[in-house]
C-alpha positions as CSV (number, residue, x, y, z in Angstrom):
1,X,-3.0,23.1,-9.0
2,X,-1.0,25.9,-9.9
3,X,1.1,25.8,-6.7
4,X,0.7,21.8,-6.2
5,X,2.3,21.0,-9.6
6,X,5.7,22.8,-9.0
7,X,6.0,21.4,-5.4
8,X,5.3,18.0,-6.6
9,X,7.7,18.2,-9.5
10,X,10.0,19.1,-7.2
11,X,9.8,16.2,-4.6
12,X,10.0,13.8,-7.9
13,X,13.7,15.4,-8.5
14,X,14.8,15.2,-4.8
15,X,13.5,11.2,-5.3
16,X,15.4,11.0,-8.4
17,X,18.6,12.2,-6.9
18,X,18.2,10.3,-3.9
19,X,17.6,7.1,-5.9
20,X,14.4,6.0,-4.7
21,X,12.5,6.0,-7.8
22,X,15.3,3.6,-9.4
23,X,15.5,1.2,-6.1
24,X,11.1,1.0,-5.9
25,X,10.9,0.3,-9.8
26,X,13.5,-2.2,-9.5
27,X,12.3,-4.0,-6.4
28,X,8.6,-4.5,-8.3
29,X,10.0,-5.4,-11.0
30,X,12.2,-8.4,-9.9
31,X,9.8,-9.4,-7.3
32,X,6.8,-9.6,-10.1
33,X,8.9,-11.6,-12.4
34,X,10.0,-13.7,-9.7
35,X,6.0,-14.6,-8.8
36,X,5.2,-14.7,-12.5
37,X,8.0,-17.0,-12.9
38,X,6.9,-19.3,-10.0
39,X,3.1,-18.7,-10.8
40,X,2.6,-22.0,-13.0
41,X,2.0,-24.6,-10.4
42,X,-1.6,-24.5,-9.6
43,X,-2.7,-23.5,-13.4
44,X,-4.6,-26.3,-15.0
45,X,-5.7,-28.0,-11.7
46,X,-8.7,-26.0,-11.3
47,X,-9.2,-24.4,-14.7
48,X,-7.4,-21.2,-13.5
49,X,-5.2,-19.1,-16.1
50,X,-1.6,-18.2,-15.3
51,X,-2.3,-14.5,-14.9
52,X,-4.7,-15.1,-12.0
53,X,-2.4,-16.9,-10.2
54,X,-0.1,-14.7,-10.4
55,X,-2.4,-12.0,-9.6
56,X,-2.8,-13.8,-6.1
57,X,0.7,-14.0,-5.6
58,X,1.3,-10.3,-6.4
59,X,-1.6,-9.6,-3.8
60,X,0.6,-11.0,-0.9
61,X,3.4,-9.3,-2.3
62,X,1.6,-5.9,-2.2
63,X,0.6,-6.2,1.2
64,X,3.7,-6.3,2.3
65,X,5.9,-4.3,0.2
66,X,3.5,-1.3,-0.8
67,X,2.8,-0.3,2.9
68,X,6.7,-0.5,3.6
69,X,7.7,1.5,0.5
70,X,5.1,4.3,1.2
71,X,6.2,4.5,4.7
72,X,9.9,4.6,3.9
73,X,8.8,7.5,1.4
74,X,6.8,9.4,4.0
75,X,8.8,9.0,7.2
76,X,11.3,11.9,5.8
77,X,8.7,13.9,4.3
78,X,8.7,16.6,7.0
79,X,10.9,15.5,9.6
80,X,13.6,16.0,6.7
81,X,12.4,19.4,6.1
82,X,12.5,20.4,9.6
83,X,16.3,19.0,9.8
84,X,17.9,20.6,7.0
85,X,15.8,24.0,7.8
86,X,13.9,24.2,4.6
87,X,10.1,23.7,5.9
88,X,10.6,27.5,7.5
89,X,11.5,28.8,4.4
90,X,8.8,26.6,2.1
91,X,6.1,28.0,4.6
92,X,7.2,31.5,4.0
93,X,5.8,31.6,0.6
94,X,2.1,31.6,-0.1
95,X,2.0,28.0,0.1
96,X,-0.6,26.4,2.7
97,X,0.2,23.4,4.6
98,X,-2.0,21.1,3.0
99,X,-1.2,22.4,-0.4
100,X,2.6,21.3,0.6
101,X,1.2,18.0,2.1
102,X,-0.9,17.3,-1.4
103,X,2.2,17.8,-3.4
104,X,4.1,15.5,-1.5
105,X,1.4,13.3,-1.9
106,X,1.0,13.6,-5.5
107,X,4.7,13.1,-6.1
108,X,5.4,10.2,-4.3
109,X,2.0,8.7,-5.6
110,X,2.9,9.1,-9.0
111,X,6.5,7.4,-8.1
112,X,4.4,4.3,-6.4
113,X,2.1,4.4,-9.5
114,X,5.1,4.1,-11.9
115,X,6.7,1.3,-9.9
116,X,3.6,-0.8,-9.8
117,X,2.8,-0.5,-13.6
118,X,6.4,-1.7,-14.7
119,X,6.2,-4.4,-12.0
120,X,2.9,-5.6,-12.3
121,X,3.4,-5.0,-16.3
122,X,6.2,-7.3,-16.3
123,X,4.0,-9.9,-14.8
124,X,1.3,-9.5,-17.1
125,X,3.7,-10.0,-20.1
126,X,5.1,-13.3,-18.6
127,X,1.5,-14.5,-18.0
128,X,0.5,-13.5,-21.4
129,X,3.8,-15.1,-23.2
130,X,3.4,-18.6,-21.5
131,X,-0.6,-18.6,-21.4
132,X,-3.1,-18.2,-23.9
133,X,-6.1,-17.4,-21.4
134,X,-4.0,-15.4,-19.6
135,X,-6.2,-12.3,-20.8
136,X,-8.9,-13.7,-18.3
137,X,-6.9,-12.3,-15.4
138,X,-6.2,-9.0,-17.0
139,X,-9.2,-7.3,-15.0
140,X,-7.8,-8.7,-11.7
141,X,-4.7,-7.3,-12.3
142,X,-6.1,-3.8,-13.2
143,X,-7.9,-4.1,-9.8
144,X,-5.0,-4.9,-8.1
145,X,-3.1,-1.7,-9.5
146,X,-5.3,1.0,-8.5
147,X,-6.3,-0.7,-5.1
148,X,-2.9,-0.9,-4.3
149,X,-2.6,2.7,-4.9
150,X,-5.2,3.6,-2.5
151,X,-3.3,1.2,0.0
152,X,-0.1,3.1,-0.7
153,X,-2.2,6.5,-0.5
154,X,-3.2,5.4,2.9
155,X,0.4,4.3,4.0
156,X,1.7,7.8,2.7
157,X,-0.8,9.7,4.9
158,X,0.4,7.4,8.1
159,X,4.1,8.1,7.0
160,X,3.6,12.1,6.8
161,X,1.8,11.9,10.2
162,X,4.7,9.7,11.9
163,X,7.0,12.5,10.3
164,X,5.1,15.2,11.7
165,X,4.9,13.9,15.3
166,X,8.5,12.4,15.4
167,X,10.0,15.8,13.9
168,X,13.2,13.9,13.3
169,X,14.2,11.4,10.6
170,X,15.6,9.3,13.0
171,X,13.1,8.2,15.1
172,X,10.6,8.9,12.4
173,X,12.1,5.9,10.6
174,X,12.2,3.7,13.9
175,X,8.3,4.7,14.2
176,X,7.3,3.5,10.5
177,X,9.2,0.4,10.7
178,X,6.9,-0.1,14.0
179,X,3.9,0.6,12.2
180,X,4.6,-1.5,9.6
181,X,5.3,-4.5,11.9
182,X,2.3,-3.7,14.0
183,X,-0.1,-3.5,10.9
184,X,1.2,-5.7,8.4
185,X,2.8,-8.6,10.6
186,X,1.8,-8.5,14.3
187,X,-1.8,-7.6,13.8
188,X,-3.0,-10.7,12.0
189,X,-0.9,-12.7,14.0
190,X,-2.9,-11.6,17.3
191,X,-6.4,-11.7,14.9
192,X,-5.6,-15.5,14.7
193,X,-4.3,-16.4,18.0
194,X,-7.8,-14.8,19.3
195,X,-9.7,-17.0,17.1
196,X,-8.0,-20.0,18.1
197,X,-8.4,-18.9,21.9
198,X,-12.1,-18.1,21.1
199,X,-12.7,-21.5,19.5
200,X,-16.1,-20.5,17.6
201,X,-17.2,-18.2,20.2
202,X,-18.6,-14.3,19.6
203,X,-15.2,-13.0,18.8
204,X,-15.1,-15.5,15.8
205,X,-18.5,-15.1,14.8
206,X,-19.5,-11.5,15.5
207,X,-16.2,-9.3,15.3
208,X,-13.6,-10.7,13.6
209,X,-14.6,-9.7,10.4
210,X,-14.8,-6.0,11.8
211,X,-11.4,-6.1,12.6
212,X,-10.0,-7.5,9.5
213,X,-12.0,-4.7,7.9
214,X,-10.6,-2.0,10.3
215,X,-6.9,-2.9,9.2
216,X,-6.3,-1.2,5.6
217,X,-3.9,-3.9,4.7
218,X,-6.5,-6.8,5.4
219,X,-9.1,-4.8,3.7
220,X,-6.9,-4.6,0.5
221,X,-6.5,-8.6,0.6
222,X,-9.8,-9.2,1.4
223,X,-11.3,-6.8,-1.5
224,X,-8.7,-8.2,-4.1
225,X,-9.1,-12.0,-3.3
226,X,-13.1,-11.6,-2.9
227,X,-13.4,-9.4,-6.2
228,X,-11.8,-12.2,-8.3
229,X,-13.4,-15.0,-6.5
230,X,-9.5,-16.2,-6.1
231,X,-10.5,-16.7,-2.0
232,X,-9.4,-20.4,-2.7
233,X,-5.8,-19.5,-3.5
234,X,-5.4,-17.3,-0.3
235,X,-4.0,-18.3,3.1
236,X,-4.3,-17.1,6.5
237,X,-6.7,-14.3,7.2
238,X,-7.0,-14.0,3.1
239,X,-9.5,-17.0,3.3
240,X,-12.1,-14.8,4.9
241,X,-12.1,-13.2,1.5
242,X,-15.0,-15.8,0.7
243,X,-17.3,-14.8,3.6
244,X,-16.8,-11.0,4.0
245,X,-18.1,-8.8,1.0
246,X,-15.6,-7.4,-1.2
247,X,-18.1,-4.0,-1.0
248,X,-17.2,-3.6,2.4
249,X,-13.5,-4.0,2.2
250,X,-13.6,-1.8,-0.7
251,X,-15.5,1.2,1.7
252,X,-12.5,0.6,4.0
253,X,-9.7,0.6,1.6
254,X,-11.5,3.8,0.1
255,X,-12.0,5.9,3.2
256,X,-8.5,5.2,5.0
257,X,-6.4,7.3,2.6
258,X,-8.8,10.5,3.5
259,X,-8.6,9.5,7.1
260,X,-4.9,9.2,7.5
261,X,-4.1,12.4,5.1
262,X,-6.3,14.1,7.9
263,X,-4.5,13.0,10.8
264,X,-1.2,13.7,8.7
265,X,-2.5,17.4,8.1
266,X,-3.4,17.8,11.9
267,X,-0.1,16.7,13.1
268,X,1.6,18.8,10.3
269,X,-0.1,22.0,11.5
270,X,1.6,21.7,15.1
271,X,4.8,21.3,13.8
272,X,7.0,24.4,14.3
273,X,9.6,25.4,11.5
């Protein structure tokens, strides 16, 4: 920890200097407030408090925004050091590559946690101010917070791996956007198309759930909707939360950050300063 903390603080200072912290926080707060302001339509129809409805909307926001922010923070983590010529200098100190990567992960997760806390907190304030029963949705909001951090850790690891493989910020940025498009947008479209083509066959009954759990973004969505019992408010693949146990989804989003970090570390060890 004595080696990790100074490196992590250095990464935070770099993020502050590059305006990353301000941009991420402003984005999360603005989107959260917009969803909180628009989250009163279903309340009262099914006895659901406003904060719970807002949490369902925030889940949809987080599944798109958190991976994108994590990849944008991670794609430059190694490739940028290589291009600036600072990686060789950092590795000349008695610091292992695993320690360096952990320091970057700690710093970036701290930034993401701050942005999520301020964004989700602002939505909670709106909910409490406009609905006396909003306290019932607080547990769902807290669950969304820590599971979003797990999702962010997963995509930070993927971003580090992309950064190490690409070797330069330009190609790394393109690969990061490509990974986001595939895992967050195209993956679900392909699954839905396969379900339609299968027409109630073996893929729909036996394999569809496993393919959902294999994607960390879908596992995150299934866990939050399933654990809160808000599957009725979900659309698309989120509606499967009613039939897939939340524990399975939790196991998936808990294992993915470790797998992504190990993959990133393996790729980082092949980078020549």
